[in-house]
All heavy atoms as TSV, in Angstrom:
chain	resi	resn	atom	element	x	y	z
A	1	MET	N	N	107.651	3.340	86.143
A	1	MET	CA	C	108.787	3.532	87.137
A	1	MET	C	C	108.749	4.898	87.715
A	1	MET	O	O	108.464	5.878	87.075
A	1	MET	CB	C	110.034	3.314	86.318
A	1	MET	CG	C	111.350	3.447	87.163
A	1	MET	SD	S	112.798	3.320	86.213
A	1	MET	CE	C	113.492	1.943	87.121
A	2	ALA	N	N	108.935	5.038	89.042
A	2	ALA	CA	C	108.865	6.284	89.714
A	2	ALA	C	C	110.139	7.103	89.381
A	2	ALA	O	O	111.152	6.628	89.214
A	2	ALA	CB	C	108.722	6.090	91.131
A	3	PRO	N	N	109.961	8.444	89.292
A	3	PRO	CA	C	111.084	9.297	89.105
A	3	PRO	C	C	112.117	9.191	90.282
A	3	PRO	O	O	111.693	8.979	91.409
A	3	PRO	CB	C	110.566	10.750	89.045
A	3	PRO	CG	C	109.124	10.586	89.471
A	3	PRO	CD	C	108.707	9.219	89.443
A	4	THR	N	N	113.391	9.253	90.005
A	4	THR	CA	C	114.392	9.121	90.982
A	4	THR	C	C	115.045	10.438	91.412
A	4	THR	O	O	115.883	10.474	92.366
A	4	THR	CB	C	115.518	8.158	90.553
A	4	THR	OG1	O	116.047	8.669	89.320
A	4	THR	CG2	C	114.943	6.756	90.307
A	5	SER	N	N	114.635	11.466	90.802
A	5	SER	CA	C	115.221	12.760	91.103
A	5	SER	C	C	114.515	13.417	92.336
A	5	SER	O	O	113.394	12.984	92.686
A	5	SER	CB	C	115.197	13.747	89.920
A	5	SER	OG	O	113.824	14.087	89.673
A	6	PHE	N	N	115.126	14.397	92.964
A	6	PHE	CA	C	114.604	15.008	94.114
A	6	PHE	C	C	114.165	16.419	93.829
A	6	PHE	O	O	114.009	17.261	94.693
A	6	PHE	CB	C	115.588	15.001	95.241
A	6	PHE	CG	C	115.985	13.700	95.752
A	6	PHE	CD1	C	117.082	13.002	95.328
A	6	PHE	CD2	C	115.120	13.025	96.626
A	6	PHE	CE1	C	117.426	11.736	95.811
A	6	PHE	CE2	C	115.415	11.759	97.086
A	6	PHE	CZ	C	116.607	11.155	96.741
A	7	GLY	N	N	113.859	16.689	92.627
A	7	GLY	CA	C	113.359	18.026	92.216
A	7	GLY	C	C	111.966	18.296	92.665
A	7	GLY	O	O	111.245	17.406	93.135
A	8	LEU	N	N	111.612	19.590	92.515
A	8	LEU	CA	C	110.260	19.955	92.865
A	8	LEU	C	C	109.228	19.449	91.833
A	8	LEU	O	O	109.515	19.456	90.639
A	8	LEU	CB	C	110.102	21.480	92.966
A	8	LEU	CG	C	111.102	22.147	93.916
A	8	LEU	CD1	C	110.986	23.654	93.773
A	8	LEU	CD2	C	110.909	21.695	95.360
A	9	THR	N	N	108.045	19.029	92.316
A	9	THR	CA	C	107.029	18.561	91.446
A	9	THR	C	C	106.359	19.779	90.766
A	9	THR	O	O	106.468	20.889	91.299
A	9	THR	CB	C	105.881	17.807	92.232
A	9	THR	OG1	O	105.272	18.708	93.110
A	9	THR	CG2	C	106.514	16.615	92.969
A	10	PRO	N	N	105.780	19.568	89.594
A	10	PRO	CA	C	105.105	20.655	88.910
A	10	PRO	C	C	104.026	21.277	89.756
A	10	PRO	O	O	103.781	22.460	89.770
A	10	PRO	CB	C	104.470	19.989	87.713
A	10	PRO	CG	C	105.434	18.797	87.405
A	10	PRO	CD	C	105.801	18.310	88.776
A	11	GLU	N	N	103.310	20.442	90.590
A	11	GLU	CA	C	102.207	20.977	91.458
A	11	GLU	C	C	102.800	21.957	92.497
A	11	GLU	O	O	102.281	22.900	92.821
A	11	GLU	CB	C	101.512	19.808	92.127
A	11	GLU	CG	C	100.678	18.931	91.154
A	11	GLU	CD	C	101.566	17.836	90.472
A	11	GLU	OE1	O	102.706	17.632	90.855
A	11	GLU	OE2	O	101.080	17.303	89.471
A	12	TYR	N	N	103.953	21.466	93.063
A	12	TYR	CA	C	104.552	22.314	94.100
A	12	TYR	C	C	105.100	23.615	93.520
A	12	TYR	O	O	104.908	24.677	94.235
A	12	TYR	CB	C	105.761	21.569	94.850
A	12	TYR	CG	C	106.418	22.385	95.889
A	12	TYR	CD1	C	105.827	22.382	97.226
A	12	TYR	CD2	C	107.503	23.113	95.637
A	12	TYR	CE1	C	106.436	23.196	98.135
A	12	TYR	CE2	C	108.022	23.904	96.622
A	12	TYR	CZ	C	107.560	23.913	97.883
A	12	TYR	OH	O	108.159	24.656	98.886
A	13	LYS	N	N	105.649	23.549	92.319
A	13	LYS	CA	C	106.134	24.720	91.691
A	13	LYS	C	C	104.994	25.722	91.431
A	13	LYS	O	O	105.156	26.931	91.634
A	13	LYS	CB	C	106.839	24.410	90.369
A	13	LYS	CG	C	108.207	23.685	90.529
A	13	LYS	CD	C	108.703	23.396	89.177
A	13	LYS	CE	C	110.045	22.656	89.267
A	13	LYS	NZ	N	110.570	22.260	87.934
A	14	LEU	N	N	103.900	25.246	91.030
A	14	LEU	CA	C	102.725	26.072	90.776
A	14	LEU	C	C	102.274	26.782	92.047
A	14	LEU	O	O	102.070	27.966	92.118
A	14	LEU	CB	C	101.543	25.248	90.172
A	14	LEU	CG	C	100.325	26.087	89.848
A	14	LEU	CD1	C	100.595	27.128	88.809
A	14	LEU	CD2	C	99.239	25.093	89.278
A	15	GLU	N	N	102.190	26.005	93.132
A	15	GLU	CA	C	101.783	26.561	94.427
A	15	GLU	C	C	102.790	27.584	94.949
A	15	GLU	O	O	102.502	28.659	95.502
A	15	GLU	CB	C	101.556	25.521	95.471
A	15	GLU	CG	C	100.288	24.629	95.166
A	15	GLU	CD	C	99.055	25.477	95.052
A	15	GLU	OE1	O	98.755	26.377	95.937
A	15	GLU	OE2	O	98.265	25.285	94.118
A	16	LEU	N	N	104.102	27.296	94.706
A	16	LEU	CA	C	105.141	28.144	95.125
A	16	LEU	C	C	105.010	29.533	94.428
A	16	LEU	O	O	105.044	30.624	95.076
A	16	LEU	CB	C	106.475	27.553	94.836
A	16	LEU	CG	C	107.738	28.471	95.028
A	16	LEU	CD1	C	107.917	28.867	96.511
A	16	LEU	CD2	C	108.937	27.731	94.550
A	17	HIS	N	N	104.793	29.484	93.122
A	17	HIS	CA	C	104.657	30.709	92.337
A	17	HIS	C	C	103.372	31.522	92.652
A	17	HIS	O	O	103.426	32.741	92.691
A	17	HIS	CB	C	104.837	30.456	90.839
A	17	HIS	CG	C	106.262	30.136	90.475
A	17	HIS	ND1	N	107.112	31.100	90.094
A	17	HIS	CD2	C	106.958	28.977	90.457
A	17	HIS	CE1	C	108.343	30.604	89.893
A	17	HIS	NE2	N	108.262	29.276	90.087
A	18	LYS	N	N	102.300	30.811	92.970
A	18	LYS	CA	C	101.141	31.451	93.388
A	18	LYS	C	C	101.387	32.164	94.696
A	18	LYS	O	O	100.920	33.359	94.872
A	18	LYS	CB	C	99.960	30.455	93.585
A	18	LYS	CG	C	99.304	30.019	92.242
A	18	LYS	CD	C	98.248	29.085	92.589
A	18	LYS	CE	C	97.533	28.520	91.345
A	18	LYS	NZ	N	96.448	27.601	91.657
A	19	ALA	N	N	102.070	31.521	95.654
A	19	ALA	CA	C	102.362	32.173	96.979
A	19	ALA	C	C	103.194	33.355	96.737
A	19	ALA	O	O	102.992	34.374	97.439
A	19	ALA	CB	C	102.994	31.112	97.827
A	20	MET	N	N	104.192	33.247	95.907
A	20	MET	CA	C	105.125	34.354	95.734
A	20	MET	C	C	104.395	35.526	95.028
A	20	MET	O	O	104.582	36.653	95.472
A	20	MET	CB	C	106.327	34.031	94.850
A	20	MET	CG	C	107.315	33.059	95.532
A	20	MET	SD	S	108.789	32.628	94.717
A	20	MET	CE	C	108.221	32.282	93.006
A	21	LEU	N	N	103.552	35.272	94.155
A	21	LEU	CA	C	102.734	36.347	93.501
A	21	LEU	C	C	101.862	37.031	94.516
A	21	LEU	O	O	101.743	38.260	94.626
A	21	LEU	CB	C	101.950	35.788	92.362
A	21	LEU	CG	C	101.016	36.739	91.656
A	21	LEU	CD1	C	101.853	37.827	90.913
A	21	LEU	CD2	C	100.128	36.096	90.614
A	22	THR	N	N	101.132	36.251	95.353
A	22	THR	CA	C	100.285	36.748	96.340
A	22	THR	C	C	101.043	37.626	97.383
A	22	THR	O	O	100.603	38.716	97.703
A	22	THR	CB	C	99.595	35.647	97.105
A	22	THR	OG1	O	98.806	34.828	96.139
A	22	THR	CG2	C	98.651	36.167	98.233
A	23	ALA	N	N	102.175	37.127	97.869
A	23	ALA	CA	C	102.986	37.861	98.789
A	23	ALA	C	C	103.555	39.159	98.189
A	23	ALA	O	O	103.545	40.258	98.842
A	23	ALA	CB	C	104.123	37.038	99.354
A	24	SER	N	N	103.987	39.153	96.978
A	24	SER	CA	C	104.542	40.330	96.376
A	24	SER	C	C	103.460	41.343	96.153
A	24	SER	O	O	103.656	42.539	96.316
A	24	SER	CB	C	105.314	40.015	95.029
A	24	SER	OG	O	104.425	39.562	94.083
A	25	HIS	N	N	102.241	40.911	95.851
A	25	HIS	CA	C	101.168	41.800	95.583
A	25	HIS	C	C	100.717	42.501	96.919
A	25	HIS	O	O	100.573	43.684	97.010
A	25	HIS	CB	C	99.918	41.079	95.014
A	25	HIS	CG	C	98.698	41.886	94.883
A	25	HIS	ND1	N	98.539	42.919	93.931
A	25	HIS	CD2	C	97.606	41.961	95.578
A	25	HIS	CE1	C	97.376	43.451	94.110
A	25	HIS	NE2	N	96.785	42.882	95.129
A	26	TYR	N	N	100.478	41.717	97.970
A	26	TYR	CA	C	100.028	42.221	99.221
A	26	TYR	C	C	101.085	42.906	100.035
A	26	TYR	O	O	100.772	43.829	100.872
A	26	TYR	CB	C	99.402	41.145	100.044
A	26	TYR	CG	C	98.009	40.740	99.482
A	26	TYR	CD1	C	97.757	39.477	99.169
A	26	TYR	CD2	C	97.018	41.624	99.248
A	26	TYR	CE1	C	96.508	39.048	98.630
A	26	TYR	CE2	C	95.829	41.320	98.721
A	26	TYR	CZ	C	95.577	39.964	98.372
A	26	TYR	OH	O	94.364	39.591	97.929
A	27	SER	N	N	102.322	42.741	99.713
A	27	SER	CA	C	103.378	43.421	100.378
A	27	SER	C	C	103.552	44.861	99.774
A	27	SER	O	O	104.282	45.680	100.369
A	27	SER	CB	C	104.739	42.724	100.261
A	27	SER	OG	O	105.245	42.808	99.004
A	28	LYS	N	N	102.895	45.156	98.742
A	28	LYS	CA	C	102.858	46.510	98.085
A	28	LYS	C	C	104.299	47.011	97.850
A	28	LYS	O	O	104.692	48.103	98.085
A	28	LYS	CB	C	102.119	47.515	98.971
A	28	LYS	CG	C	100.725	47.180	99.171
A	28	LYS	CD	C	99.953	48.148	100.044
A	28	LYS	CE	C	98.506	47.692	100.182
A	28	LYS	NZ	N	97.769	48.355	101.135
A	29	GLY	N	N	105.086	46.060	97.267
A	29	GLY	CA	C	106.472	46.383	96.808
A	29	GLY	C	C	107.478	46.174	97.859
A	29	GLY	O	O	108.674	46.392	97.611
A	30	ALA	N	N	107.109	45.712	99.059
A	30	ALA	CA	C	108.132	45.481	100.099
A	30	ALA	C	C	108.963	44.235	99.687
A	30	ALA	O	O	110.216	44.198	100.096
A	30	ALA	CB	C	107.482	45.225	101.442
A	31	PHE	N	N	108.486	43.299	99.081
A	31	PHE	CA	C	109.211	42.144	98.609
A	31	PHE	C	C	109.021	41.976	97.061
A	31	PHE	O	O	108.006	42.040	96.502
A	31	PHE	CB	C	108.694	40.864	99.227
A	31	PHE	CG	C	108.764	40.826	100.697
A	31	PHE	CD1	C	107.643	40.798	101.499
A	31	PHE	CD2	C	110.034	40.768	101.349
A	31	PHE	CE1	C	107.729	40.725	102.904
A	31	PHE	CE2	C	110.099	40.726	102.696
A	31	PHE	CZ	C	109.013	40.701	103.500
A	32	SER	N	N	110.237	41.699	96.423
A	32	SER	CA	C	110.147	41.327	95.044
A	32	SER	C	C	109.935	39.799	94.876
A	32	SER	O	O	110.167	39.076	95.943
A	32	SER	CB	C	111.495	41.727	94.298
A	32	SER	OG	O	112.506	40.893	94.729
A	33	VAL	N	N	109.609	39.383	93.746
A	33	VAL	CA	C	109.421	37.909	93.527
A	33	VAL	C	C	110.701	37.237	93.813
A	33	VAL	O	O	110.720	36.106	94.400
A	33	VAL	CB	C	108.810	37.618	92.120
A	33	VAL	CG1	C	108.767	36.146	91.865
A	33	VAL	CG2	C	107.415	38.249	92.011
A	34	MET	N	N	111.773	37.750	93.374
A	34	MET	CA	C	113.071	37.041	93.533
A	34	MET	C	C	113.405	37.014	95.017
A	34	MET	O	O	114.006	36.052	95.488
A	34	MET	CB	C	114.221	37.791	92.747
A	34	MET	CG	C	114.239	37.413	91.315
A	34	MET	SD	S	114.094	35.700	90.908
A	34	MET	CE	C	115.568	34.972	91.680
A	35	GLU	N	N	113.145	38.085	95.791
A	35	GLU	CA	C	113.445	38.049	97.241
A	35	GLU	C	C	112.564	36.911	97.912
A	35	GLU	O	O	113.063	36.205	98.769
A	35	GLU	CB	C	113.049	39.380	97.852
A	35	GLU	CG	C	114.068	40.450	97.557
A	35	GLU	CD	C	113.625	41.822	98.026
A	35	GLU	OE1	O	112.429	42.080	98.044
A	35	GLU	OE2	O	114.499	42.611	98.484
A	36	LEU	N	N	111.339	36.821	97.459
A	36	LEU	CA	C	110.499	35.715	97.993
A	36	LEU	C	C	110.968	34.355	97.610
A	36	LEU	O	O	110.907	33.468	98.422
A	36	LEU	CB	C	109.002	36.014	97.574
A	36	LEU	CG	C	108.427	37.223	98.244
A	36	LEU	CD1	C	107.189	37.637	97.500
A	36	LEU	CD2	C	108.048	36.926	99.680
A	37	TYR	N	N	111.450	34.238	96.370
A	37	TYR	CA	C	111.946	32.960	95.914
A	37	TYR	C	C	113.139	32.510	96.663
A	37	TYR	O	O	113.205	31.297	97.013
A	37	TYR	CB	C	112.269	33.095	94.416
A	37	TYR	CG	C	112.573	31.688	93.727
A	37	TYR	CD1	C	111.572	30.813	93.411
A	37	TYR	CD2	C	113.884	31.317	93.536
A	37	TYR	CE1	C	111.873	29.660	92.794
A	37	TYR	CE2	C	114.173	30.129	92.975
A	37	TYR	CZ	C	113.180	29.273	92.624
A	37	TYR	OH	O	113.419	28.036	91.999
A	38	GLU	N	N	113.956	33.470	97.034
A	38	GLU	CA	C	115.236	33.062	97.795
A	38	GLU	C	C	115.055	33.053	99.233
A	38	GLU	O	O	115.892	32.591	99.936
A	38	GLU	CB	C	116.347	34.034	97.411
A	38	GLU	CG	C	116.723	33.905	95.917
A	38	GLU	CD	C	117.630	34.994	95.432
A	38	GLU	OE1	O	117.865	35.982	96.185
A	38	GLU	OE2	O	118.198	34.860	94.336
A	39	MET	N	N	113.878	33.421	99.779
A	39	MET	CA	C	113.591	33.548	101.191
A	39	MET	C	C	113.398	32.138	101.730
A	39	MET	O	O	112.851	31.283	101.082
A	39	MET	CB	C	112.352	34.436	101.371
A	39	MET	CG	C	111.933	34.606	102.739
A	39	MET	SD	S	110.423	35.624	102.875
A	39	MET	CE	C	110.994	37.246	102.328
A	40	PRO	N	N	113.867	31.907	102.954
A	40	PRO	CA	C	113.619	30.657	103.567
A	40	PRO	C	C	112.091	30.316	103.694
A	40	PRO	O	O	111.314	31.286	103.832
A	40	PRO	CB	C	114.179	30.815	105.066
A	40	PRO	CG	C	115.188	31.877	104.927
A	40	PRO	CD	C	114.680	32.838	103.808
A	41	VAL	N	N	111.718	29.093	103.456
A	41	VAL	CA	C	110.355	28.735	103.369
A	41	VAL	C	C	109.540	29.128	104.623
A	41	VAL	O	O	108.414	29.608	104.532
A	41	VAL	CB	C	110.195	27.189	103.147
A	41	VAL	CG1	C	108.779	26.743	103.245
A	41	VAL	CG2	C	110.837	26.797	101.803
A	42	TYR	N	N	110.161	28.973	105.823
A	42	TYR	CA	C	109.416	29.310	107.105
A	42	TYR	C	C	109.137	30.761	107.080
A	42	TYR	O	O	108.032	31.211	107.516
A	42	TYR	CB	C	110.119	28.884	108.309
A	42	TYR	CG	C	111.419	29.716	108.641
A	42	TYR	CD1	C	111.287	30.716	109.589
A	42	TYR	CD2	C	112.641	29.483	108.102
A	42	TYR	CE1	C	112.385	31.521	109.885
A	42	TYR	CE2	C	113.746	30.232	108.438
A	42	TYR	CZ	C	113.641	31.221	109.336
A	42	TYR	OH	O	114.697	31.997	109.687
A	43	LEU	N	N	109.995	31.660	106.576
A	43	LEU	CA	C	109.705	33.107	106.535
A	43	LEU	C	C	108.658	33.418	105.540
A	43	LEU	O	O	107.767	34.230	105.694
A	43	LEU	CB	C	111.024	33.907	106.290
A	43	LEU	CG	C	111.993	34.059	107.370
A	43	LEU	CD1	C	113.224	34.814	106.982
A	43	LEU	CD2	C	111.268	34.821	108.581
A	44	ARG	N	N	108.723	32.874	104.289
A	44	ARG	CA	C	107.720	33.063	103.265
A	44	ARG	C	C	106.368	32.666	103.785
A	44	ARG	O	O	105.380	33.339	103.638
A	44	ARG	CB	C	108.132	32.330	102.050
A	44	ARG	CG	C	107.268	32.683	100.783
A	44	ARG	CD	C	107.718	32.174	99.569
A	44	ARG	NE	N	108.053	30.725	99.580
A	44	ARG	CZ	C	109.210	30.248	99.314
A	44	ARG	NH1	N	110.248	30.894	98.970
A	44	ARG	NH2	N	109.391	28.939	99.395
A	45	ASN	N	N	106.267	31.462	104.420
A	45	ASN	CA	C	105.054	31.059	104.968
A	45	ASN	C	C	104.449	32.023	106.080
A	45	ASN	O	O	103.279	32.311	106.152
A	45	ASN	CB	C	105.103	29.641	105.551
A	45	ASN	CG	C	105.262	28.646	104.440
A	45	ASN	OD1	O	104.875	28.879	103.274
A	45	ASN	ND2	N	105.742	27.446	104.796
A	46	PHE	N	N	105.413	32.562	106.881
A	46	PHE	CA	C	105.043	33.506	107.922
A	46	PHE	C	C	104.404	34.693	107.345
A	46	PHE	O	O	103.325	35.175	107.803
A	46	PHE	CB	C	106.275	33.910	108.779
A	46	PHE	CG	C	106.021	35.099	109.689
A	46	PHE	CD1	C	105.293	34.884	110.840
A	46	PHE	CD2	C	106.505	36.298	109.330
A	46	PHE	CE1	C	105.058	36.003	111.695
A	46	PHE	CE2	C	106.206	37.434	110.116
A	46	PHE	CZ	C	105.549	37.240	111.333
A	47	TYR	N	N	105.060	35.345	106.313
A	47	TYR	CA	C	104.574	36.488	105.695
A	47	TYR	C	C	103.272	36.263	104.973
A	47	TYR	O	O	102.274	37.061	105.041
A	47	TYR	CB	C	105.562	37.128	104.714
A	47	TYR	CG	C	106.744	37.755	105.401
A	47	TYR	CD1	C	108.023	37.323	105.293
A	47	TYR	CD2	C	106.507	38.858	106.239
A	47	TYR	CE1	C	109.110	37.935	105.924
A	47	TYR	CE2	C	107.548	39.414	106.897
A	47	TYR	CZ	C	108.820	39.040	106.778
A	47	TYR	OH	O	109.856	39.595	107.358
A	48	LEU	N	N	103.028	35.050	104.298
A	48	LEU	CA	C	101.803	34.783	103.662
A	48	LEU	C	C	100.659	34.690	104.685
A	48	LEU	O	O	99.607	35.196	104.441
A	48	LEU	CB	C	101.910	33.408	102.871
A	48	LEU	CG	C	102.559	33.562	101.628
A	48	LEU	CD1	C	102.863	32.199	101.003
A	48	LEU	CD2	C	101.674	34.261	100.603
A	49	LYS	N	N	100.925	34.068	105.829
A	49	LYS	CA	C	99.876	34.010	106.897
A	49	LYS	C	C	99.606	35.376	107.423
A	49	LYS	O	O	98.392	35.692	107.600
A	49	LYS	CB	C	100.404	33.101	108.001
A	49	LYS	CG	C	99.411	32.944	109.131
A	49	LYS	CD	C	99.962	32.208	110.288
A	49	LYS	CE	C	98.958	32.081	111.482
A	49	LYS	NZ	N	98.305	33.288	111.819
A	50	GLU	N	N	100.606	36.209	107.679
A	50	GLU	CA	C	100.417	37.577	108.118
A	50	GLU	C	C	99.516	38.408	107.157
A	50	GLU	O	O	98.636	39.133	107.517
A	50	GLU	CB	C	101.683	38.221	108.516
A	50	GLU	CG	C	102.368	37.665	109.735
A	50	GLU	CD	C	101.509	37.704	110.965
A	50	GLU	OE1	O	101.001	38.860	111.312
A	50	GLU	OE2	O	101.353	36.746	111.666
A	51	PHE	N	N	99.918	38.343	105.868
A	51	PHE	CA	C	99.162	39.134	104.868
A	51	PHE	C	C	97.728	38.611	104.811
A	51	PHE	O	O	96.786	39.403	104.651
A	51	PHE	CB	C	99.768	38.899	103.459
A	51	PHE	CG	C	101.108	39.575	103.356
A	51	PHE	CD1	C	102.224	38.993	102.623
A	51	PHE	CD2	C	101.349	40.871	103.875
A	51	PHE	CE1	C	103.393	39.639	102.496
A	51	PHE	CE2	C	102.579	41.427	103.804
A	51	PHE	CZ	C	103.582	40.857	103.065
A	52	GLY	N	N	97.482	37.270	104.886
A	52	GLY	CA	C	96.099	36.686	104.966
A	52	GLY	C	C	95.357	37.255	106.077
A	52	GLY	O	O	94.176	37.611	105.978
A	53	ASP	N	N	95.980	37.311	107.306
A	53	ASP	CA	C	95.326	37.737	108.527
A	53	ASP	C	C	94.928	39.199	108.330
A	53	ASP	O	O	93.896	39.646	108.779
A	53	ASP	CB	C	96.180	37.588	109.749
A	53	ASP	CG	C	96.404	36.044	110.093
A	53	ASP	OD1	O	95.625	35.253	109.535
A	53	ASP	OD2	O	97.268	35.773	110.953
A	54	LEU	N	N	95.934	40.014	107.870
A	54	LEU	CA	C	95.595	41.429	107.622
A	54	LEU	C	C	94.506	41.720	106.645
A	54	LEU	O	O	93.603	42.576	106.904
A	54	LEU	CB	C	96.906	42.098	107.114
A	54	LEU	CG	C	98.039	42.255	108.097
A	54	LEU	CD1	C	99.296	42.831	107.429
A	54	LEU	CD2	C	97.623	43.238	109.179
A	55	LYS	N	N	94.498	40.959	105.528
A	55	LYS	CA	C	93.287	41.089	104.562
A	55	LYS	C	C	91.997	40.697	105.201
A	55	LYS	O	O	91.017	41.347	104.995
A	55	LYS	CB	C	93.610	40.300	103.291
A	55	LYS	CG	C	94.690	40.829	102.464
A	55	LYS	CD	C	94.550	42.338	102.090
A	55	LYS	CE	C	93.568	42.481	100.928
A	55	LYS	NZ	N	93.457	43.883	100.524
A	56	LYS	N	N	92.018	39.669	105.990
A	56	LYS	CA	C	90.793	39.215	106.639
A	56	LYS	C	C	90.292	40.291	107.606
A	56	LYS	O	O	89.121	40.677	107.657
A	56	LYS	CB	C	90.981	37.888	107.429
A	56	LYS	CG	C	89.787	37.372	108.072
A	56	LYS	CD	C	90.036	36.166	108.954
A	56	LYS	CE	C	90.202	34.958	108.108
A	56	LYS	NZ	N	90.294	33.684	108.872
A	57	LYS	N	N	91.226	40.894	108.416
A	57	LYS	CA	C	90.831	41.969	109.340
A	57	LYS	C	C	90.391	43.122	108.611
A	57	LYS	O	O	89.282	43.748	109.008
A	57	LYS	CB	C	92.110	42.285	110.186
A	57	LYS	CG	C	91.774	42.976	111.510
A	57	LYS	CD	C	93.043	43.310	112.320
A	57	LYS	CE	C	93.783	42.124	112.715
A	57	LYS	NZ	N	94.929	42.389	113.593
A	58	GLU	N	N	91.005	43.464	107.587
A	58	GLU	CA	C	90.548	44.630	106.679
A	58	GLU	C	C	89.182	44.420	106.126
A	58	GLU	O	O	88.310	45.334	106.145
A	58	GLU	CB	C	91.547	44.852	105.590
A	58	GLU	CG	C	91.328	46.020	104.716
A	58	GLU	CD	C	92.356	46.073	103.546
A	58	GLU	OE1	O	93.526	46.331	103.873
A	58	GLU	OE2	O	91.947	45.784	102.414
A	59	SER	N	N	88.897	43.209	105.680
A	59	SER	CA	C	87.628	42.857	105.070
A	59	SER	C	C	86.472	42.958	106.197
A	59	SER	O	O	85.426	43.531	105.924
A	59	SER	CB	C	87.610	41.493	104.528
A	59	SER	OG	O	86.379	41.089	104.055
A	60	GLU	N	N	86.813	42.499	107.398
A	60	GLU	CA	C	85.825	42.543	108.462
A	60	GLU	C	C	85.519	44.016	108.817
A	60	GLU	O	O	84.382	44.391	109.176
A	60	GLU	CB	C	86.344	41.764	109.710
A	60	GLU	CG	C	86.345	40.269	109.481
A	60	GLU	CD	C	87.118	39.500	110.567
A	60	GLU	OE1	O	87.683	40.130	111.452
A	60	GLU	OE2	O	87.130	38.320	110.448
A	61	GLU	N	N	86.569	44.865	108.873
A	61	GLU	CA	C	86.343	46.288	109.215
A	61	GLU	C	C	85.515	47.009	108.150
A	61	GLU	O	O	84.709	47.754	108.452
A	61	GLU	CB	C	87.724	46.952	109.334
A	61	GLU	CG	C	88.444	46.522	110.552
A	61	GLU	CD	C	89.870	47.187	110.601
A	61	GLU	OE1	O	90.183	48.044	109.766
A	61	GLU	OE2	O	90.625	46.723	111.475
A	62	ILE	N	N	85.699	46.628	106.895
A	62	ILE	CA	C	84.949	47.188	105.820
A	62	ILE	C	C	83.447	46.739	105.920
A	62	ILE	O	O	82.510	47.563	105.820
A	62	ILE	CB	C	85.439	46.777	104.421
A	62	ILE	CG1	C	86.879	47.496	104.177
A	62	ILE	CG2	C	84.520	47.123	103.306
A	62	ILE	CD1	C	87.576	47.044	102.987
A	63	LYS	N	N	83.215	45.501	106.320
A	63	LYS	CA	C	81.854	45.028	106.492
A	63	LYS	C	C	81.210	45.720	107.621
A	63	LYS	O	O	80.035	46.177	107.581
A	63	LYS	CB	C	81.845	43.458	106.754
A	63	LYS	CG	C	82.093	42.642	105.483
A	63	LYS	CD	C	82.039	41.175	105.878
A	63	LYS	CE	C	82.375	40.350	104.657
A	63	LYS	NZ	N	82.436	38.963	104.985
A	64	ARG	N	N	81.919	45.883	108.803
A	64	ARG	CA	C	81.349	46.592	109.889
A	64	ARG	C	C	81.043	48.059	109.533
A	64	ARG	O	O	79.980	48.591	109.962
A	64	ARG	CB	C	82.289	46.538	111.061
A	64	ARG	CG	C	82.207	45.284	111.930
A	64	ARG	CD	C	82.918	45.486	113.234
A	64	ARG	NE	N	84.298	45.735	113.080
A	64	ARG	CZ	C	85.280	44.882	113.153
A	64	ARG	NH1	N	84.985	43.632	113.358
A	64	ARG	NH2	N	86.582	45.231	113.038
A	65	ALA	N	N	81.860	48.721	108.821
A	65	ALA	CA	C	81.697	50.093	108.452
A	65	ALA	C	C	80.540	50.309	107.486
A	65	ALA	O	O	79.789	51.264	107.645
A	65	ALA	CB	C	82.967	50.641	107.882
A	66	SER	N	N	80.303	49.280	106.638
A	66	SER	CA	C	79.171	49.428	105.695
A	66	SER	C	C	77.827	49.157	106.290
A	66	SER	O	O	76.774	49.532	105.825
A	66	SER	CB	C	79.416	48.457	104.543
A	66	SER	OG	O	79.307	47.107	104.962
A	67	LYS	N	N	77.795	48.512	107.487
A	67	LYS	CA	C	76.598	48.204	108.245
A	67	LYS	C	C	76.068	49.409	109.042
A	67	LYS	O	O	74.946	49.399	109.453
A	67	LYS	CB	C	76.689	47.027	109.045
A	67	LYS	CG	C	76.810	45.715	108.369
A	67	LYS	CD	C	76.967	44.560	109.241
A	67	LYS	CE	C	77.015	43.269	108.430
A	67	LYS	NZ	N	77.201	42.087	109.358
A	68	ARG	N	N	76.921	50.438	109.223
A	68	ARG	CA	C	76.527	51.566	109.987
A	68	ARG	C	C	75.623	52.424	109.350
A	68	ARG	O	O	75.378	52.606	108.237
A	68	ARG	CB	C	77.758	52.345	110.403
A	68	ARG	CG	C	78.708	51.613	111.315
A	68	ARG	CD	C	79.844	52.429	111.764
A	68	ARG	NE	N	80.779	51.577	112.429
A	68	ARG	CZ	C	81.974	52.030	112.732
A	68	ARG	NH1	N	82.341	53.240	112.601
A	68	ARG	NH2	N	82.783	51.223	113.429
């Protein structure tokens, strides 16, 4: 029988906490885990995408600098 509750699945909870940990780490203290937990999903996703883009750009700059 399928569950009838509308709670979060264990898989979703794991991904949510991984995302919060990543965002709190890369924000360098700008966001606490609780702030991220209570943040609207669209904003949390926005910040995660921006942090990912910044890290990718940083990595590319490091690669270019090391080739000189």
